[in-house]
N, C-alpha and C positions, 0 to 999 in steps of 0.2 A: 237264102239264107240256111234253111233248114238242111240242105243238101251239105251247105258248106261247114256246117256245124257237125255232122255225120263225119266229113273228112278231116276236120279238127281232132275228135275223138278218136277216130282211127289213127291219125299221126302219132297218137298220145297212148294208144292201148298196148304198146309192146309188152311191159312188165304185167301190167295188170289183167289183160286179157288173153294176149297172144301166147305169152310165155307162161300162162297160168295153167299148172297141170288138173285144177278143178274145174276148167272149162273146156270141155272137148271141141276139137278144131271145127266140126261141123256147126257149132253154136257160136263161134267167133263174131260173126257179122251179127247175129241177134243180140248179142252181149252189147257191141258196140251201138246197135239202134237204141237198146233199152238205156244206156248210158246217155245217148244223146237226147232222147224223150224225157229223162228224169230231169236233166236241165232247162228243156223247154217247158215241160210243166210247172217247175218251180218259178220260173220266171212269168209264166203267166198267170199263175196262181198269184203271185205278188201284184201284178197288174190288177187282175180282177178284185183283189181284196181291199183296193184302194190305196195301195202303199207305192204308188207311182213314183213319189219323191224320194223314197227309201231305195227304190231300184235305182233311180238314176244317179243318187250318190254313191251305190256301191260301183258303177261303172266310171265314175269321176275320180274316186279316191281309191286306187287299185292297191293301196297297203293293208286295206282291210282283209285280213285272212281269216279271222273268226267270224264272220258275217253270217247270219242266219240263212242267206241264200246258199252258201256253200255247205253249210251243214244240213240244209233240207234236201238239196242234190245228193248229197252224199247218202244220206238217209233213204232216200226214195230209191236210188241205185241199189244201194245193199239190200233193200226190202224186196227188191225184183230179183237180185241174184239168190235170196235165200229162197223166196217162193216159187221162182222159174227154172232154177238152175241147180236146186238142191244142195246149195252150199250153207255150211253151218254160219250162225249170225256173225261169230267173231272173223271169220274168214271173209264173208261177204263185206263187213264192214271195212276191213283191211284193205279188200281189193278195191272199194270204192273210194276209199281214202287216197289210195295210190293214183287213181286216175282222174277223178273230179276236180281236186283243187288245181291241179296243173291246167287242165282244159279251160276252168274257170278263169285263171289267171291269164292264159293266152286270149280267151274271149275278151276280155278288156282291153288288153293290149291292141288287138284287132280292131275292137270299137273305135279306138283311138288314131288308128292309122288312116291316112288320107288315100293311101292306095287301096284300101279294102272297104268299098261302098256298102257291100253286103252286111257287114257288120257294123256300120255306123249307127250310132245310138237311135236317132230317129226314124232310121229304116228299119232296124230290128224289132223296136217298140211297135211300130206300124205293123210288121208281120206276125206278131205276136197276138196283137188285138183284131187280126183277120181284116187289116186294111180298113177298118171301120171309121177310123179318124186320121187326121194327118198329125201325126206326132209332132213334127218338126214345130208347127205353130203352137202345140201345147207346150212344147219344152221350151220355146221362146218367151211364152206368156208366163211360165214358171220363174222365167229371169235364172235359169241355171248356167 
């Protein structure tokens, strides 16, 4: 799943990273990796803080654009761009806002697709928790 998320980010990285003169070409892959890890960190944090139900709702109701998960991932990636790539905060936030929301929206769509089992919600949640629990059973118990 994590490799597929990297590919999903890479496929959406054109304007935000690849065509961005503030990110040198030799750092494109690192920036894409940082964007991917920002999304993973926010999703994992949501689970670890006991907000699994909110996380599931995010994936069920894809029209939620002003969701704290999106802003959390945007801010986390913007901080990485600022701290590790020397981008000014305003430019870093603009870059993160260009990339993260479309990736998160596509991630939602992929999680609902019958063809992409890697992004199926129970599979994704299981991988985020290190396969410590069968998330499919838990999701069924939550009757979501």
